[in-house]
C-alpha positions as CSV (number, residue, x, y, z in Angstrom):
1,X,35.1,82.1,137.1
2,X,33.8,79.3,139.9
3,X,35.3,75.9,140.1
4,X,32.0,73.4,140.2
5,X,31.7,69.8,141.5
6,X,29.3,67.5,141.4
7,X,29.1,64.0,143.7
8,X,27.1,61.6,142.1
9,X,25.6,58.0,142.8
10,X,27.1,55.2,140.3
11,X,26.3,51.6,140.4
12,X,26.7,49.6,143.2
13,X,26.2,52.2,145.7
14,X,29.3,53.7,144.5
15,X,29.8,58.4,144.6
16,X,32.1,59.6,141.6
17,X,32.9,63.2,142.1
18,X,32.9,64.9,138.8
19,X,34.0,68.4,137.8
20,X,31.5,69.9,135.7
21,X,31.4,69.6,131.8
22,X,34.0,66.9,132.1
23,X,32.7,63.4,131.0
24,X,35.1,61.2,133.2
25,X,35.3,61.2,137.4
26,X,37.9,63.0,139.3
27,X,37.5,60.0,141.6
28,X,35.5,57.1,142.2
29,X,34.6,55.9,146.1
30,X,33.0,53.3,148.4
31,X,30.9,55.9,150.4
32,X,29.2,59.6,149.5
33,X,31.4,60.5,152.6
34,X,34.8,60.2,151.3
35,X,33.8,62.0,147.8
36,X,32.5,65.1,149.8
37,X,36.2,65.3,151.5
38,X,38.0,64.8,147.8
39,X,35.5,67.4,146.5
40,X,36.3,69.6,149.3
41,X,40.0,69.0,148.9
42,X,39.6,69.7,145.2
43,X,37.5,73.0,145.4
44,X,39.3,74.3,148.1
45,X,42.4,74.7,145.4
46,X,40.6,77.2,143.7
47,X,39.9,80.8,144.7
48,X,36.4,80.3,143.7
49,X,34.0,76.5,143.8
50,X,31.4,75.4,144.5
51,X,29.7,71.7,145.1
52,X,26.8,70.1,144.6
53,X,25.8,66.7,146.7
54,X,23.4,64.5,144.9
55,X,21.0,61.9,146.7
56,X,20.5,58.5,144.9
57,X,18.1,59.8,143.1
58,X,20.7,62.4,141.1
59,X,18.6,65.4,142.4
60,X,20.7,67.7,144.7
61,X,20.9,67.7,147.9
62,X,23.1,70.6,148.9
63,X,25.2,73.2,147.8
64,X,28.6,74.2,149.1
65,X,30.0,77.5,148.1
66,X,33.9,78.4,148.4
67,X,35.7,81.9,148.1
68,X,34.1,85.3,147.9
69,X,32.6,86.3,144.7
70,X,34.5,89.4,143.4
71,X,32.0,92.5,143.6
72,X,30.8,93.7,140.7
73,X,31.1,97.8,141.6
74,X,33.4,99.5,143.4
75,X,32.8,101.4,146.6
């Protein structure tokens, strides 16, 4: 199962790191760069992970995938 985190804008130019399906932010930062770094730290702890980086308009700007999906079929 892939762990997914979203970097989303907050009020007063702050950025939140939110685990998908969670109502509470894992962390909030004053700048986007620090939020991305924290999300990378969190997602790398899992075997499979994804980060979705949103812009100030809340649309997804970038997506990063970590880990390799297991193959469905042998061979």
